[in-house]
N, C-alpha and C positions, 0 to 999 in steps of 0.2 A: 664132442664137437656139437655146437648149437644147431638146432633144427632150422631149416630154411622154411619160413612162413610166406604165404602168398595172399595178397590183397588185390583182387582183379588182376591187372597185369604188372603189379609191383611185388617183388619178392624181397624179403629182408632177413638179415641174420644179425643177431647181437653177438658180438665177439667177446672173448674173455676179458679184454682190456676195457670194455665198455663202449667201444666204437660200434658203429652200425654200418653194415655193408648193404647197399641197395642195388637191386637189379631190375631193369625194366625193358620190356620188348620181347618179341617172339623170334622173328627171323634174325634180327640183329640186336643182340643184347647189349644194353648200356649199363655200366657199373660205376658206382661212386661209393667212397668210404667217407663216413662222417665221424669225427672224433666226438666224444661226449660233450666237450665244450661247444662244439658247433651246434649240436642238437639243442643244448640249453639256450644258446643265443637265438636260434631260430624260434624256439618256443616262447622265449621272452618277447621277441619282436612281434610275434603273431598274437600275443596276449593269451596264451594257453596255460600259463603257469599260475598257480594259486599263490596268494601272498604267504609269507612265512607265518607259522602259527604264533599267536601271542605268547609273550614270555610267561612261563608258569612261575608259581611261587618259589619252587626249588631253584630255578635259574636265577631269580632275583636275589634270593638269600645267598647263594654261592657267590654271585657277583659282589654283593655287599661284603661278605667275609673276605674275599680276595682283596678288595680295596682297603678294608680295615687292617688286614695283615700288612699291606704295603705301608700304610700310615704308621703302624706300630714299629716297623723295622726301619723306617726312614731315618730315625735318630742314630741308628747303628752304622750308617754308611761310613766307610773308612776303617772299620775294625779289621777286616780281612778281605782278600780278593774274593773269597767264596760268598761272603755276605753281600759285598758290592754287586756281584753277578746276580745273586738271588733278588736283590732289590731292583736291579735293572730289568730283570725278567718280569717281576711282578708289575713294574711300571708299564712295560709293553703290553702285558695281558690286560691290565686295567684300561689302558688307552684304547685298546681294540674292542672294548665292550660296546655294544650298540646302546644308543641313548635310551632305548626302551627298558634296559635293565641297569644302567649306570646309576649308582646311588648319589645323586646330586646333593642330597641333604647332608652328606658327610663333609662337604667342602664348602668354604666361603665362595661367594659369587666371583671374587676377584682372584681365586687361586689358579695357578697354571693348569691344573687338571680340568677346570671348567672352561677357562678362557680358550684353550686350544680346541675345545669341542665347538666353539662358536665359529671356527673356520668353516668354509664351504666343504661339506662332506657329501659324497655321492649317496643318493637315496635309491632304494630298490623301486623299480617301476614295473608294472605289469605290461604296459603298452608303450610303444615308441612315442616320444613327446610330440611328434608331428601328427599323430593320430588322435590326440586328446583335444577336445574342444569344449 
């Protein structure tokens, strides 16, 4: 069982599922449970999260190889249900790559892989937009 830690009149315990139990007060104790997603949201809103690390060369190389494999197999679509499923999965993986590692140079500017990236995509922010000036 995790150990209960105290900070002034705040006690907390990190649970095995990643949630955090908070207790505050002396005579009348108030308790609250925060799920890990709540904690992350609060830290993002408060601006206490660091930006994600820049993509390293291995990540970029693996992303490139994933997209190259997708391109090589695309002509084989329709040969079998297994190949179709693999190509569909590769497409989903490549489409989910962040722009920082996506190999834009493999595709023409008017290809569907590039055009769909031009759509409005949510960006990671350290602070709430209303706090930025």
